C-alpha positions, -999 to +999 in steps of 0.1 A: +812-012+622+802+020+606+789+020+570+785+052+550+762+050+519+767+077+493+743+095+470+734+083+436+758+099+411+763+100+374+789+076+361+802+066+328+775+044+314+748+054+339+742+060+376+756+044+408+762+049+445+791+039+467+795+025+502+824+031+526+835+011+557+867+016+577+878-020+571+871-022+533+874+014+523+854+026+493+833+000+476+821+011+441+785+004+433+772-013+403+764+011+374+727+012+364+716+025+330+685+043+345+686+066+375+654+051+388+671+017+390+701+032+410+677+048+435+658+016+439+690-004+445+702+022+470+669+021+489+670-017+489+706-018+502+696+006+530+666-015+540+688-047+540+714-031+562+688-018+586+678-054+594+714-061+605+714-040+637+751-047+644+762-020+619+759+017+623+747+031+590+748+067+578+730+076+546+746+106+529+725+127+505+754+148+491+789+140+479+802+167+504+785+150+533+799+116+522+834+129+518+833+149+551+821+120+572+847+096+558+875+121+565+862+131+600+854+096+613+885+078+601+913+102+590+940+075+586+917+051+569+903+077+545+937+078+528+933+041+520+902+046+499+902+020+472+885+025+438 
């Protein structure tokens, strides 16, 4: 299964990153009050997923890249994005 990990973004109340899979759609990340905490959590999530070699992971550094990859890889599923 492919997993896309989005960049850290500003959200109401702090900073967060999202993940996307074709089966689950968009999964909103926890909002951290400090940007450093959000980056740490994202790096931790990436390292944990790297250990599970069954998943194909793409780490996106920009919102445009994250959006483009979800739409290109899974056009019908991209319309099912859950928030």
